[in-house]
Each structure stands twice: as C-alpha cells, then as structure tokens.
N, C-alpha and C positions, 0 to 999 in steps of 0.2 A: 418385251423386246425380242420378237421373233424374226429377226433379220438373218440374212445370209452371214453377215459379218459375225453376229454372235454364234452362229452355228459353226463358223470357222474355228472359233476358240474352243467350242465344245466337242464338235464331232471329229476333230483332228486327233481326238484322244481314242485309241482303239480299245481301251480297257473297260469301258462301261460308262453309264449315264452319270452325269454330274449330280443329278438329283438324288442319288442313292447313298449319299454320304451322311453320316450322323454320328453324334456322340464324341466325348472327350475333346482333346486339344484339336482334333481334325474337323470339329463341327463346323457347318457352314455359318459364315458371318451373318448372312441374311441377303434378301433381295427385295425389300419392301419398296413398293411404288404406290402412288395414290390411284384413285379410281380411274383416272384418265391416262395411267401409264407413266406419269411423270415421277422422277425421284424427288426426295425431300430435301436435298442438299441446298437448293437455292433459297429455302426458307431459313437456314440456319444464320445465326448471327455472324456478320462479317463475310458471308459467303459471296456477296457481290463486290467485295473490296479486292483490288490488286495488291499484291504484296510479295515479299520474298518467302521462299520455303523457310519454315520454322516460325513464321509469324501467325500460324493458324489458330483460330479459336478451337475449342474442343470439337472434334469431328469423329464420326464413326466410319471405319473403312468401308463397310458395306454400302452406305449411302454415296460415298464418292465413287466407288466402283460402279454403282448403278448409273450414275451421271455420265462417268467416262464412257461406259458402253453406249449409252443413248447418244452422246454427242458425236462419237466417231462412227457409230453405225449409220448415221445420216449421210456420210460420205460415200456410201457404197454406190448410190446411184449416180454420183458425180465422177467417180473413178471406175470406169467399166473394166471388169476383169482384174481388179487389184485387191481382191478380198484377202489373199494370203499376205500381200505386202502391207495391207492395213493392219493386220494382226501382228505382224513383225514390227511395224511402227509403234504400236501400243507397247510391245515388249521393250522397245528401245526408250520409250518415255518412262516406263515404270522402273527400268533399271539404270536410268541416266547413262545409257550407252549410245553408241553411234551407228548409223545405217549408211551403207554404200549401195547406191542403186546404178547399175550400169545396163546400157541397152543401145541399140541404134538410135539415130536422131529421130525426133518427132513422135516419141512414145509417152509423152506426158510426164516426164520425171519432175520437171519444174513445177508443173501444175499440182502434182501430188504433193510435194513438199510445201507448197503455198497453202494448199487447202488444209493440210494437217496442222501447220503452225497457226493458221487463221482461226482454229478452233480452240486456241488457248489464250485466255484473256489476261491482260497485264504482262505480257512477255515482250521483250525486245529481241528482234530477229535480225541477225547480221546475214546479209544476202550479197554474194559477190560471184563473179564469174572469173575463172582463172585463164591466164594465157601464158606463153613462154615469157613475156615481158613483165609478168606480175612481180611486184617487189614486195618484200616483207613489210615495208612501211604501209602498204595498202590493207594489210591484215591487222597489224599492231599499232598503227599510228605513226605519225611523223615524229622525227627527232626534236626534243625540246631545245630550242636555240639558246635559251638562258643557261640551261645546264651544260650545253655544249661549250659555252664560253669558259666554264669552269672545269673543262676537261672530262666531263662526264656524258656518256651516251645514254640518254633516257628518253623513252618513247612516251608520247601523250596517248594513253590507251583509252581515253574516254570516247564513247561512241564507235568502238572497234570490236573486233572479235573477242578481245579480252573481257569485255564487260557485257557481252551479249548473253541472253539466256538461251537462245537457239541459234543455230547457224545452218545456212544453206550454201554449200560450196559447189558451184556448177563447173563442169569441165575440169574436174579435180586433176587429172593426169596431164593436162596441158601445161600445168605449172612445172617449174624447173625443180630439180632435186633439192636445192638449197631451201626454197620455200616450203617444199613438202616437209623437209626435216624440221623446219621451224614450227610446223603444225603439230608435230608429235606431242610436245608438252601440253599444249591446250586440249588436244583430243583425248589424251589418256591421263595425265597427272592433274589436268585442270590448273596448270601453273604456267605463266608466261615467264621465261628466262632469257635474258639477253644481257651478257656482261654481268655487271653487278646489280642490274635491275631484276627484281623478282617480285611478281605480282600474282595474287590468287585469281584464276579465271572462273567465272561463275557459270560457264557453260553447262547447261543441263543435258542437251542432246544435240548432236550435229548430224545433218544428212548431207551427203556428198553425191553428186552425180557425174557420171562419165559415159562417154560413148565408146570407150575402149579401155583395156587394161594394158599397161606396159610393165615389164618385168625387170627391175633392178634391185639391189639390196635395200635402197631406200624405200622403194614403192612396196616391197615386201614387209618392211617395218610399219609402213603407213597402213596397209591392208590389215595387219594384225590389230590395229587400233580400232577397226570397225568390227565389232562383235557380230553385227548382223549385216548380211549381204543378200542383194536381190537382183535378178535379171529380168527385165521386162521384154518378152518376145513379142514382136508385132503379130497381131491376130487379124487375119483378113477374112474371117468367116462372116456370112451374110448377117446372122444374128448380132455378133459383136459390132460390126460396122454400123448396123442400124441403132443400136444402143449407144454407141458413141455419137452418132448424129443427133440423137435426142439430148444427150448430156451436153454437147457443144451449143445446142440452141439455147440451153439454160444459162451457161456460163461463158460461152465464146472464148474458151480456152484461158480464161483469167479466173483467179480466186476473188470472188466478191466478198465484201466485209461481211463478217458473220454477226447475226444478231445476238445479243446477250444470252437468250435462252438457248443458242446453239453453241455456246462456248462452255469450257470449264476453266475456273481460275488457275493461274499458275501455282498458286500456293497449295492447291488441292493435288496437282500433279506431284508437287514436291512432297506433300504429306504421304502419299502412297509410295513414292520412291524411297523415302526414309524407312518405311516399314520394310519394303523389299530388300534394301541394302543394310538392314540391321542397325539403322540409326535413329530409330524411333524410341523415345523413352518409355512409350505406353504399350506398344505392340510389338511382338517378335513372331517370326516365322520359324518354326522347328523343322528338323529333317532327321529321320531315323538314319543311323549309320548305313543299314542295308540299302536304303535308297541311294545314298551317295556312292556306295560301292557299285551298285548297278549302273549308275550314271557313268562312272568311269569305264566299266566293262563295255558298255554300249559304244562309247566313243572310241575305245580301243578297237573293238570289233569292226566298227564303221571304218576307221582308218585302214584296217587290214583289207577289207573288201573293196575299198576304193582304190588302194594301191594296186590290187590285182586287176581291177577293172580298167584303171588308167594305164597300167603297164602293157596290157594287152592292145590298148588303143594307141600306144606309143605317146601317151601325154603325161605330164607331170602332175601328180595328185595335189589338190589344195593342202597347204600347211596348216595343221591344227596345233597351235602352241599350247604349253602348260598354262598360259595365261587364260586361254580360252577354256581349258578344262576347269580351271578355278572359278572363272566368272560365270560358267554355266549354272552354277548353284543359284545365282540370283535370278536367272531365268525361270528356274523351277519355283523359286519363291514367288515370282510375279504370276506364274501359272496357278499356284495355289490360291493367291489372294484374288485373282479373277474369278476363280471358282468358289469363292466364299469360304476359303479355309485359312487357318493359321498354322497348318502343318503340311509339309510336302509329303505326298504319297507316290506310289508307283504309277498312279494314273497320270501324274505330271511328266513322266519321262519322255512321252511322245513329243513333247514341246521342244525337246532338245533339237528337233529337225530345224527350228528357226535359227539355231547357232551353228550346228554342224554342216548344214547344206547351204548352198546358194539357192534361195527360194526362186523357183521359176527357171533355174538353170538347167544344166544337162540331166536327163531323166536318170542316168545311172547313179547320180548322187542320192536321189530320193529312193531309188530302189535298193541301194546299199544300206541306207539308214533304216529303211523298214525291215530289212532282213536281219540287220544287227540288232534292232529292237526285239523282234520276235524270238530270234535264237536265244538272246540273253534271258528274256523273261521266261522262256520255256526250260532253259537248263538250270537256272539258279532259283530255286524255290524251296518251300517247305522248311525243313530243319535247317537247311544251310543259311536261310535268311535269319533265323534265330542265332545261328552261330556267329554270323557277321556281327550282329548287335553285341553278343557276349564277348567277342574278340575286342571290339571296340571299347567296351567297358573295361576289360582287363588292361588294355593299353593305357587308358586314362588312369586306372588305379596304380599302375607300375610308375607312371610319371609323378603321381601324387606321393608315392612312397620315396622317390628320389627327392622330391621337394621337401619331404619331412626330414630326411637326413641332412639335407643341405641347409635348411634354415629353421628346422624345428617346428614346422607347420603341423597342423592336424589333418587327418584324412576324413573327408566327409563320409557320413554314415549313408551310403548309397545301398540300393537293392543287392549289388554285387558284394559289398562289404558285409552285409547281413547274412547273405548266403555263405560266405567264407567263415564267418564267425560260428555260424551253426555247423558247417560241415566239419571243421577242424577243432571244435570244442574251445574256441578262444574266448576270453573274457571281454576284451575291448579291442577297438581299432588299432591301438598302439602295438598289438602283438602280431598283427599281420606283416608278413615278410615277402620278399620277392619269390621265395620258394613256394609259398602258398599260392600265389598268382600263377606260378609256372604249373603247379600240379593241377589247378583249375583249368588252365589252358590245355594241358596234356589229355584231359578227359574228353575233350571235344573232338568229334570224329566227322568232320565235313566230307561231303561226297564229290563236290565239284573241284576240279583241280585248281581253279583260281582261288577259291576259298581256302583250299589247302595251302596255296602259296601265301596267302594273307596269314594264316596260323603260323607258317614257318618263319615268315618275317617278324612276327610278334615274338615268338620263341627266341629269335636271335637277339631282339632288342633287349628282352628280359635277361638273357644271358650276359649281354655286354654291360647292363647296369649292375647286375650282381657282381661281375668281375671288378668293376670300377669301385663299388662299395667295399668289396673285400680288401681292396688294396688302397683304401683311404682316398680314393679320387671321386669327389663329388662335382667337380667342375670340368668342363670340356678341356680348358686350356692348362690344366695342370700336368 
C-alpha cells in the first residue's frame, strides 16, 4: 500500500519511521497481506455480512486496519488534493467523532462525504440539506398522531437522523439556531431528547458541510461538537485542474456504487472504533503518563502561540475546549492503531494537528502547531519524562491509600509500592502511608518548570489528603 494517502498517515509524523518500532506492549500488530497486496479480512467468517458494531466474529485488528487503508487509499485519485482530509476522515471514523468541512461553493464537499460513506458496507446514511426553513421534524421524524391524542409529543424516529449510522448535513449554518441546538444531543451524546421522549441515537460519525461560518453562542457550541474541522481552498493550478478533469471524467461529480471488494463492513469500522475508545473486551491501547502530559503541554503552547498570532492580526483565535483536550486522547489511540501498535508513543503526538488545527485553513495554525510540537519535545525530555511517570504513579498510590482508609481496600503491589517497601524497610503494603509517598515525591528533582508545577500540584494534593485523614474526614462532603 504505497499510496500518498498511506504516506500522509506515516510521513506527517516528524519523529521517525513507523517501521522502526518493536517489542513489548508497543509492538506492531502487523500488516500481513497476500501476494497480490490484498488483506485477509474478506476471507474471515462473517466478513461479508452487514451488521451492527458488537456483532463481529473474532477479528484481528491488523487485518482490519490493512483493509481500511486499502479501501480508503483508493479514493485518493477521485478526490484530488484531499489527502489530508481523507486522513482526517479516517480519524473521525476510528474515533466515532464528527467532521465539519467548510469552503466556498463548488469544491466537492458533498462528493467527498458521499465517496467516504460509499466505502462502508451495511451502513444507513442520513443525507439532508439545511435551510432557514428546515424544521426539527425533518431531522427527527414527524409527531406520532396517536400519541398526540393521548397528550404526548413523540416523534417517529424510524428512517431519520436518530437511527442512521452516518449523516451528511449540507449547508449546516443555513439552519436556524433552534434546529442547530437540537442537533447537539445527537452529535455529542448520541441521544435524542425531546420532552419526555429519550432515544439512543446510533450515529457513528457525522459529516457536515458549510460555505461559511457564523458566530453565535449556539454555533460555537455546535462547532465544539465537531472534533475535526477542515477547510477546502479552491486550487486553480494547472496540474490540479488537469487531475480534477481526469477524475470528473470517471465519476462526473457523483459517487458511483462501490463494489464489495472496494468496501469495508460497518461492523469492522465499529470493531476498530471500540478498540480506540476503550470499549473492546479483547484489546486495549495504553498510553504512558508522560505522553499524556506532553499532549496537554503541546495544546497549551499551541493556544498561546495562536492567541499571539491572531491578536496581531486582530482576529479571534479558535476556541479549544477542555472537551477537545480530553478527546484528543482517542485520536492518539487511533494513530497508534493505524501504525500497528497497542500503545501510544511520542511519535503519535504530531497527529494532534488533525484536532488542534483546521486542516487546510489559515497557514498560521499549522505553523503554530509545528512550533508548539517542536518546542515541547525539545524542552521536556530525559529524566523529566521519567519524573512525570513517577509522579503519576505516586498520585495513583495516594488515591489508593485514601480508598484503603475509606473502605478498607487493599493497595495493589505495583512497582512503586515495591520501591517504597524496599526504600523504607517496610514489611507489607499496609504499612505505606501518605508520608512515605510525600517523601518519595520530594526526592524527585525535575528541571522543566511545567514538570515542577506538576510536582507541586501533587504535593498539595498529598498534603490535603493527609490533613483530611488526620481530622477523620474520608469523604468530600463531610
């Protein structure tokens, strides 16, 4: 699979080749294909059956990832210049998150969404175009007249956005604020709520398109529900226009039905998404504390740099919410899985650009992100990375000690516990106290100011817990 699409996933990582990883929990899952370059997923029992996520026979992640890459790599020639948007779309599918694409008219936004969804077999797609006159009933179904006679307002949600696997919402910001507000529950909580009616929405991923953005309190809340955002700039270069002409000759601006071997079953997408979101009973993706710490530092520094750049240009910087900080973890999980690993490493941090920036948007966003990434990785390294992991272990142990006092639980015999037993000459885990944890933390001497701030925060937490226990308070509300 030596396509540009594949290299977009790999080469966007500035920290090294994906083929150099080996050993331990971070070992590559694999990338086996047959002699003709096909993956083996289609030969598995049930691989050709449509179904809901969770109904999958035994699968191996590496097989499904290989098929995923092959299926979506084929779209590269149909969507000229959309390589980064294709990668971002894969992340949206693997994380069960939403994607907003905005651009001037005539830049193939609708074609892009149609082609992506056409490659997923067994999925129901809800497709609509918004206008100022769009009513909530058009999205969630008409009111049940029989229930209305009984004094209850209940929508018939069959064949609506509520029971769709995927959704394409065109001209999103043409809708009025009331309709946009009604979308929030579906696109974020995956729940339809209207009066006393409450239904689970099975939406996997939604793609919305717009020719413009408008700023209100409601639209800002809607935008925050789109973890991924992209801007398609018209490209009038001779080569691009020729490539578009060639692609248009093949598809004439419409997504043709895909052949079965050009598709990936919906349940396979769900299988990978369950792994990425920590919902799989068989596979889990780990992440060392220092990588999560670096993630937050990169996003913090990016916000600082972007605020400076936008302030100089008299523009308002895009808002990055705590929700986005938290959800960026699953993007790192998806990055690791695409690279054949079941553990997030620092190599995945470059993929935060697909969350932090508007892909294809103003160049200063990409420049600020690249600078934040480079600065952070250069400044926080060596022993400080070890200190971050040790501080995280100490925090976990302090909380376990509180739980032991609160409900009589036991403290697991972790590596840190063993170190404390040896260092302080203790007989068993039951003898470890907050003071032992405090003394362990006190011996750590980080160099970076932000790691020092992490240490200070933990020391304050340990002090607060010690004070509570000394005064017989084990619960927050006492």
